[in-house]
C-alpha positions as CSV (number, residue, x, y, z in Angstrom):
1,M,-6.0,-5.6,5.8
2,S,-9.8,-5.1,6.1
3,E,-11.8,-3.6,3.3
4,I,-12.4,-0.5,5.4
5,D,-8.7,0.1,6.0
6,E,-7.7,-0.8,2.5
7,Y,-6.2,2.1,0.5
8,L,-7.2,2.2,-3.1
9,P,-4.6,3.9,-5.4
10,R,-6.0,6.9,-7.3
11,H,-5.6,7.3,-11.1
12,L,-4.9,11.0,-10.7
13,I,-1.4,10.3,-9.1
14,P,0.6,10.6,-12.4
15,E,-1.2,13.9,-13.1
16,L,-0.3,15.2,-9.7
17,E,3.3,14.1,-10.1
18,D,3.5,15.9,-13.4
19,A,1.9,19.0,-11.9
20,L,4.4,19.1,-9.1
21,A,7.3,18.9,-11.6
22,S,5.8,21.6,-13.9
23,A,4.1,24.2,-11.7
24,R,5.1,26.2,-8.6
25,V,1.6,25.7,-7.0
26,V,-0.5,22.5,-7.3
27,N,-4.1,23.1,-6.2
28,L,-6.0,19.9,-5.5
29,I,-9.7,20.4,-5.0
30,G,-12.6,18.1,-4.5
31,P,-15.4,17.1,-2.1
32,R,-14.6,16.7,1.6
33,Q,-13.7,13.2,2.7
34,V,-13.0,12.1,-0.9
35,G,-9.3,11.2,0.0
36,K,-7.4,14.4,-0.9
37,T,-5.5,14.4,2.4
38,T,-4.6,10.7,2.3
39,L,-3.4,11.1,-1.3
40,V,-1.1,14.1,-0.8
41,R,0.3,12.7,2.5
42,D,1.1,9.4,0.7
43,L,2.4,11.0,-2.5
44,F,4.3,14.0,-1.0
45,G,5.3,12.4,2.3
46,H,8.7,14.3,2.2
47,G,7.0,17.7,2.4
48,H,5.8,19.7,5.4
49,F,2.1,19.1,6.1
50,V,-0.2,21.6,7.9
51,T,-4.0,21.6,8.0
52,L,-6.2,24.7,8.4
53,D,-8.9,22.5,9.9
54,D,-6.8,23.0,13.1
55,S,-8.1,26.3,14.5
56,P,-4.9,27.5,16.2
57,V,-3.0,26.9,12.9
58,L,-5.6,28.8,11.0
59,A,-5.5,31.7,13.5
60,A,-1.7,31.9,13.2
61,I,-1.8,31.9,9.4
62,D,-4.5,34.6,9.4
63,A,-2.6,36.7,12.0
64,D,0.7,36.7,10.0
65,P,0.4,34.8,6.7
66,E,3.7,35.8,5.2
67,G,5.7,35.2,8.3
68,Q,4.1,31.8,8.9
69,L,4.7,30.7,5.3
70,V,8.3,31.8,5.4
71,S,8.8,29.9,8.7
72,L,7.1,26.7,7.4
73,M,9.2,26.7,4.2
74,E,12.6,27.3,5.8
75,D,14.1,23.8,5.7
76,L,12.1,22.3,2.8
77,E,14.7,22.7,0.0
78,S,13.0,20.8,-2.9
79,A,10.0,19.4,-0.9
80,P,6.6,21.1,-1.0
81,L,4.7,22.8,1.7
82,I,1.3,21.0,1.9
83,I,-1.6,23.1,3.2
84,D,-4.8,21.1,3.8
85,E,-8.2,22.8,3.6
86,A,-6.4,25.9,2.3
87,Q,-9.7,27.7,1.4
88,R,-10.3,28.3,5.1
89,S,-7.8,31.3,5.1
90,K,-8.9,34.3,3.0
91,K,-5.4,35.8,3.3
92,L,-3.4,32.9,1.9
93,A,-3.8,33.3,-1.9
94,L,-2.1,36.7,-2.2
95,V,0.8,35.7,0.0
96,I,1.4,32.5,-2.0
97,K,1.3,34.7,-5.1
98,R,4.1,36.9,-3.7
99,V,6.2,33.9,-2.6
100,V,6.1,32.2,-6.0
101,D,6.6,35.5,-7.8
102,A,9.9,35.8,-5.9
103,N,10.9,32.2,-6.2
104,R,10.6,30.2,-9.5
105,R,11.2,26.8,-8.0
106,K,8.6,24.1,-9.1
107,G,6.5,22.3,-6.6
108,Q,6.7,24.8,-3.8
109,F,3.1,24.4,-2.6
110,V,0.5,21.7,-2.7
111,L,-2.9,23.0,-1.6
112,T,-6.0,20.9,-0.9
113,G,-9.5,22.0,-0.3
114,S,-13.2,21.4,-0.9
115,S,-13.3,24.6,-2.9
116,N,-10.7,26.7,-4.7
117,V,-8.6,29.0,-2.5
118,F,-7.9,31.3,-5.5
119,T,-11.5,32.6,-5.8
120,T,-10.7,36.1,-7.1
121,A,-10.1,36.4,-10.9
122,E,-7.2,38.8,-10.4
123,V,-5.2,36.3,-8.3
124,A,-6.1,33.3,-10.4
125,D,-5.1,35.2,-13.6
126,S,-1.8,36.4,-12.1
127,L,-0.9,32.8,-11.3
128,A,-1.4,31.6,-14.9
129,G,1.5,29.5,-15.8
130,R,2.5,29.1,-12.2
131,M,-0.3,27.0,-10.9
132,R,-2.1,23.7,-11.9
133,T,-5.5,23.0,-10.5
134,L,-6.7,19.3,-10.4
135,K,-9.9,17.8,-9.1
136,L,-10.1,14.6,-7.1
137,W,-13.5,13.1,-7.6
138,P,-15.1,10.3,-5.5
139,L,-13.7,6.8,-6.4
140,S,-14.4,5.6,-9.9
141,A,-15.5,2.0,-10.5
142,A,-12.1,1.3,-12.1
143,E,-10.4,2.5,-8.9
144,I,-12.7,0.5,-6.7
145,K,-12.0,-2.6,-8.8
146,K,-8.2,-1.8,-8.9
147,V,-7.9,-1.8,-12.7
148,P,-6.2,0.8,-14.9
149,V,-8.0,4.0,-15.8
150,S,-10.6,3.7,-18.6
151,R,-9.4,4.7,-22.1
152,L,-12.9,4.4,-23.6
153,M,-13.1,8.1,-24.5
154,D,-9.9,8.0,-26.5
155,W,-11.3,4.8,-28.1
156,A,-14.6,6.6,-29.0
157,M,-12.7,9.5,-30.5
158,Q,-11.0,7.5,-33.2
159,R,-12.1,7.8,-36.8
160,T,-13.0,4.1,-36.9
161,P,-13.3,2.6,-33.5
162,S,-13.2,-1.2,-33.4
163,L,-14.8,-3.5,-30.9
164,T,-11.7,-5.7,-31.1
165,Q,-9.9,-3.0,-29.2
166,I,-12.2,-3.4,-26.2
167,A,-11.6,-6.4,-23.9
168,D,-14.7,-8.5,-23.1
169,P,-16.4,-6.5,-20.3
170,E,-17.0,-7.7,-16.8
171,L,-20.2,-9.6,-16.6
172,A,-22.3,-7.4,-14.4
173,S,-26.0,-7.8,-13.7
174,R,-28.6,-5.1,-13.1
175,R,-28.2,-5.8,-9.3
176,D,-24.4,-5.2,-9.6
177,Y,-25.0,-1.8,-11.2
178,I,-27.6,-0.9,-8.6
179,E,-25.1,-1.9,-5.8
180,L,-22.4,0.4,-7.4
181,I,-24.9,3.3,-7.6
182,L,-26.1,2.8,-4.0
183,T,-22.6,2.6,-2.5
184,G,-21.1,5.6,-4.1
185,G,-17.5,6.5,-4.2
186,F,-16.4,8.0,-0.9
187,P,-13.6,5.8,0.3
188,E,-14.6,5.2,4.0
189,T,-18.4,5.6,3.8
190,R,-18.9,3.2,0.9
191,T,-17.7,0.2,2.9
192,L,-20.4,0.6,5.6
193,P,-23.6,-1.4,5.7
194,L,-26.5,0.2,3.9
195,R,-28.3,1.8,6.8
196,S,-25.1,3.2,8.4
197,R,-23.8,4.3,5.0
198,Q,-26.9,6.3,4.1
199,R,-27.0,7.9,7.6
200,Q,-23.4,9.0,7.2
201,Y,-24.0,10.4,3.7
202,R,-26.9,12.5,5.0
203,D,-24.8,13.7,7.9
204,Y,-22.1,14.5,5.4
205,I,-24.5,16.8,3.5
206,D,-25.4,18.5,6.8
207,A,-21.7,19.1,7.6
208,V,-21.1,20.6,4.1
209,V,-24.0,23.0,4.6
210,D,-23.0,23.9,8.1
211,R,-19.2,24.2,7.4
212,D,-17.9,24.2,3.9
213,V,-20.5,26.5,2.3
214,A,-19.3,29.5,4.3
215,D,-15.9,29.1,2.7
216,V,-17.4,29.9,-0.6
217,M,-20.2,32.4,0.2
218,P,-22.2,33.4,3.2
219,V,-25.7,31.8,3.1
220,R,-28.6,33.5,4.8
221,K,-30.9,30.5,4.6
222,P,-29.0,27.2,5.1
223,G,-32.3,25.4,5.7
224,S,-33.4,26.3,2.2
225,L,-30.1,25.3,0.7
226,R,-30.5,21.9,2.4
227,V,-33.9,21.6,0.7
228,L,-32.4,22.6,-2.6
229,I,-29.8,19.8,-2.3
230,D,-32.6,17.3,-1.7
231,Q,-34.4,18.6,-4.8
232,M,-31.2,18.3,-6.9
233,A,-30.8,14.7,-5.8
234,A,-34.3,14.0,-7.0
235,R,-33.5,15.7,-10.3
236,T,-30.2,14.2,-11.2
237,A,-29.6,13.9,-15.0
238,Q,-32.3,16.5,-15.7
239,E,-32.5,20.0,-17.1
240,I,-33.5,22.3,-14.2
241,N,-36.4,24.7,-14.1
242,V,-35.0,27.4,-11.8
243,S,-38.3,29.1,-11.3
244,E,-39.9,25.8,-10.1
245,L,-37.0,25.3,-7.7
246,A,-37.4,28.8,-6.4
247,K,-41.0,28.1,-5.5
248,L,-40.2,24.8,-3.8
249,T,-37.4,26.2,-1.7
250,K,-39.1,29.6,-1.1
251,L,-36.0,31.4,-2.5
252,Q,-35.6,34.1,-5.1
253,R,-34.5,32.9,-8.5
254,V,-31.2,34.7,-8.3
255,T,-30.5,33.1,-4.9
256,V,-31.2,29.6,-6.4
257,D,-28.7,30.4,-9.2
258,Q,-26.1,31.4,-6.5
259,Y,-26.8,28.3,-4.5
260,L,-26.4,26.0,-7.5
261,D,-23.1,27.7,-8.2
262,I,-22.0,27.0,-4.6
263,L,-22.9,23.3,-5.0
264,I,-20.9,23.1,-8.2
265,R,-17.9,24.7,-6.6
266,L,-18.1,22.3,-3.7
267,S,-18.3,19.4,-6.2
268,L,-21.7,18.1,-5.0
269,I,-23.3,18.6,-8.4
270,T,-21.8,19.0,-11.8
271,K,-23.3,20.9,-14.8
272,L,-23.2,19.7,-18.4
273,G,-23.7,22.7,-20.6
274,A,-25.8,22.4,-23.8
275,W,-23.7,21.6,-26.9
276,T,-24.5,24.0,-29.7
277,S,-23.4,24.0,-33.3
278,G,-23.6,27.7,-33.7
279,E,-25.9,27.3,-36.7
280,S,-29.3,26.3,-35.3
281,K,-31.7,28.4,-33.3
282,R,-33.7,25.2,-32.5
283,E,-31.1,23.8,-30.1
284,I,-32.1,24.1,-26.4
285,K,-29.4,25.8,-24.4
286,Q,-30.3,24.8,-20.9
287,P,-27.7,22.9,-18.9
288,K,-28.3,19.5,-17.4
289,Y,-27.3,18.8,-13.8
290,H,-25.9,15.6,-12.3
291,F,-25.4,14.7,-8.7
292,V,-21.6,13.9,-8.4
293,D,-22.0,10.9,-6.1
294,T,-24.9,8.6,-6.7
295,G,-24.5,7.0,-3.3
296,I,-25.3,10.4,-1.7
297,A,-28.2,11.0,-4.1
298,C,-29.7,7.6,-3.1
299,A,-29.2,8.3,0.6
300,L,-31.0,11.6,0.3
301,R,-33.9,9.9,-1.5
302,R,-33.9,7.0,0.9
303,F,-33.4,4.6,-2.0
304,T,-32.4,0.9,-1.4
305,D,-32.2,-2.0,-3.9
306,V,-35.9,-2.6,-3.3
307,T,-36.7,0.8,-4.7
308,F,-35.7,-0.4,-8.2
309,S,-37.7,-3.6,-8.2
310,I,-40.3,-4.1,-10.9
311,D,-43.3,-3.7,-8.5
312,N,-41.9,-0.5,-7.0
313,N,-40.1,2.2,-9.0
314,P,-37.8,0.6,-11.6
315,E,-37.8,3.9,-13.7
316,A,-35.8,5.6,-10.9
317,L,-32.7,3.8,-12.1
318,G,-32.6,5.7,-15.4
319,G,-31.4,9.1,-14.2
320,L,-29.1,7.6,-11.6
321,L,-27.4,5.3,-14.1
322,E,-26.9,8.3,-16.5
323,S,-25.3,10.3,-13.7
324,F,-23.2,7.3,-12.8
325,V,-21.9,7.0,-16.4
326,V,-21.3,10.8,-16.6
327,G,-19.2,10.4,-13.4
328,Q,-17.1,7.6,-14.7
329,L,-16.3,9.5,-17.9
330,Q,-15.6,12.7,-16.0
331,R,-13.2,11.0,-13.6
332,A,-11.2,9.5,-16.5
333,L,-11.0,12.6,-18.6
334,P,-7.7,14.0,-17.2
335,M,-5.9,10.8,-18.1
336,Q,-7.0,10.6,-21.7
337,D,-4.5,11.4,-24.6
338,A,-6.4,14.6,-25.6
339,D,-8.6,17.2,-23.9
340,Y,-12.3,16.5,-24.3
341,R,-15.3,18.4,-23.0
342,L,-18.7,16.9,-22.0
343,Y,-22.0,18.4,-22.9
344,H,-25.6,17.3,-23.4
345,W,-27.8,18.2,-26.4
346,R,-31.5,18.6,-27.0
347,S,-33.5,20.1,-29.8
348,A,-36.8,22.0,-29.6
349,D,-38.6,19.0,-31.3
350,Q,-37.4,16.7,-28.4
351,R,-34.5,14.9,-30.0
352,E,-31.8,14.6,-27.3
353,I,-28.4,13.0,-26.6
354,D,-27.4,12.3,-23.0
355,I,-23.7,13.1,-23.4
356,V,-21.8,14.8,-26.2
357,A,-18.1,14.6,-25.9
358,D,-16.4,17.2,-28.0
359,G,-12.9,16.5,-29.2
360,G,-12.7,19.3,-31.9
361,S,-13.2,17.7,-35.3
362,Q,-14.5,14.5,-33.6
363,L,-17.6,14.0,-31.5
364,A,-18.5,11.0,-29.4
365,L,-22.2,10.7,-28.7
366,F,-23.4,8.7,-25.7
367,E,-26.9,7.4,-24.7
368,V,-27.5,5.6,-21.4
369,K,-30.2,2.9,-21.1
370,S,-31.1,1.0,-17.9
371,S,-32.5,-1.9,-20.0
372,A,-30.6,-5.1,-20.9
373,S,-31.4,-4.9,-24.6
374,V,-30.6,-2.5,-27.5
375,T,-32.3,-2.1,-30.9
376,M,-31.6,0.2,-33.9
377,S,-34.3,2.6,-32.6
378,D,-32.0,3.4,-29.7
379,F,-29.7,5.1,-32.2
380,R,-32.3,7.2,-33.9
381,H,-31.3,10.5,-32.2
382,L,-27.6,9.8,-32.6
383,D,-28.1,9.0,-36.3
384,W,-30.1,12.1,-37.0
385,F,-27.6,14.3,-35.1
386,A,-24.7,12.8,-37.1
387,K,-26.2,12.6,-40.5
388,E,-28.8,15.4,-40.8
389,G,-28.4,17.5,-37.6
390,P,-25.7,19.8,-36.2
391,G,-23.0,17.0,-36.2
392,R,-23.1,16.4,-39.9
393,S,-20.0,18.5,-40.5
394,R,-18.0,16.5,-37.9
395,S,-16.9,12.9,-37.6
396,C,-19.2,11.2,-35.1
397,S,-19.3,7.9,-33.2
398,G,-22.4,6.8,-31.4
399,I,-22.4,4.6,-28.3
400,V,-25.3,3.3,-26.3
401,F,-24.4,2.1,-22.8
402,Y,-26.8,-0.6,-21.5
403,T,-27.1,-3.2,-18.7
404,G,-26.7,-6.2,-21.0
405,H,-23.6,-8.3,-21.3
406,K,-22.5,-8.1,-25.0
407,K,-20.5,-5.5,-26.9
408,L,-22.2,-5.0,-30.2
409,T,-21.8,-3.1,-33.4
410,F,-24.7,-1.6,-35.3
411,G,-22.5,-0.4,-38.3
412,E,-21.3,3.1,-39.3
413,N,-19.5,3.8,-36.0
414,R,-22.5,2.8,-33.9
415,F,-21.9,0.6,-30.9
416,A,-23.8,-0.8,-27.9
417,L,-21.6,-1.4,-24.9
418,P,-22.3,-2.8,-21.4
419,V,-21.9,-0.1,-18.7
420,S,-19.0,-2.3,-17.3
421,S,-17.0,-1.4,-20.4
422,L,-16.3,1.9,-18.5
423,W,-13.8,0.0,-16.4
424,G,-12.7,-2.6,-19.0
425,A,-9.3,-2.7,-20.8
426,V,-8.9,-0.9,-24.1
427,E,-6.0,-1.4,-26.5
428,L,-5.4,1.5,-28.8
429,G,-3.0,1.4,-31.8
430,S,-1.4,4.6,-33.0
431,S,-2.6,4.0,-36.5
432,D,-6.3,4.1,-35.4
433,A,-6.1,7.5,-33.7
434,S,-7.7,10.4,-35.2
């Protein structure tokens, strides 16, 4: 089997199986071409599959949604009705609600789409307890390398994490990390040669603007939205000045906010809110935005491996590497033992932490460095936050990801880990858990 044809198993499969067994509706959302259709067809092959990308099928559903659903479900018994690109029909959500209100069987519907079909708060609220929504992201590095899902977040949330619990990470060079960042995580596109891949990624963005955006909200100026996407690619891992973006895109500030919301709902960008302790007025509360797929971000910026050379623009790697790390942590979150939320943090006096993972009484603080060495000074903001700052009432661990090869301890729950630790094995003992 060629690399292009090879199917990479997804770590979300157990979550999907659990959702099907526990909820009447399973709602799988994520970017177009990320592998949702392949996943549900392979996993739920015994169900009835229809796609609303097929115009006659969409027209039939919209003409008589209840009659069509009843007809499609007639002989399914315990199998699900799988509706691909479900967000294309504006009439589907209410009909599905009526069907599952009348029938309590689990696993009746599996819906997929690039955005959520249940867009109205009334319908979503009424399906509480009846529906599970899961997100399929682009491939993680662990999925690409065919290794188990990372448990690094559970490791970091222990009271006393130990380096002995982490297997020796894969030896990866700066060039290896650049290659992962450039290729991105879209199953088919990532296997193409660089020039073809980047053209396809740019075409992908054009298709999203021309097609998927309308499923979320009518856009009066698609050209300006396309410019905004380019600007967000150039600002990945940054707090955003909306007024500046409004000037660059010739849009009103409120329109920029609406467009950013569309890009989040279509999983092109992700937003890390600002972590706040509730006790300090000096904490900056602006969110930080990350481009979901670094391969697309690089394609939009026309970056190649030469871009990051020492005589060109080596600093460009920093933000992309941070977004890459955020993406790896985000993709692994649903499979951790507990629910964690990701934030960033910055104070008015310019202390900042790239990623704050909140586990309740425990915080894990992450910094990302594109250099191959780590010193004590790299922990200065983590130390201040944990000992004197807003984290002093919590139990905190501090991790610096870097592009070197060694896993290192700097004492007092401080660790330096190669970025490749994000797809390395972790052994957790029950006695170590918080």
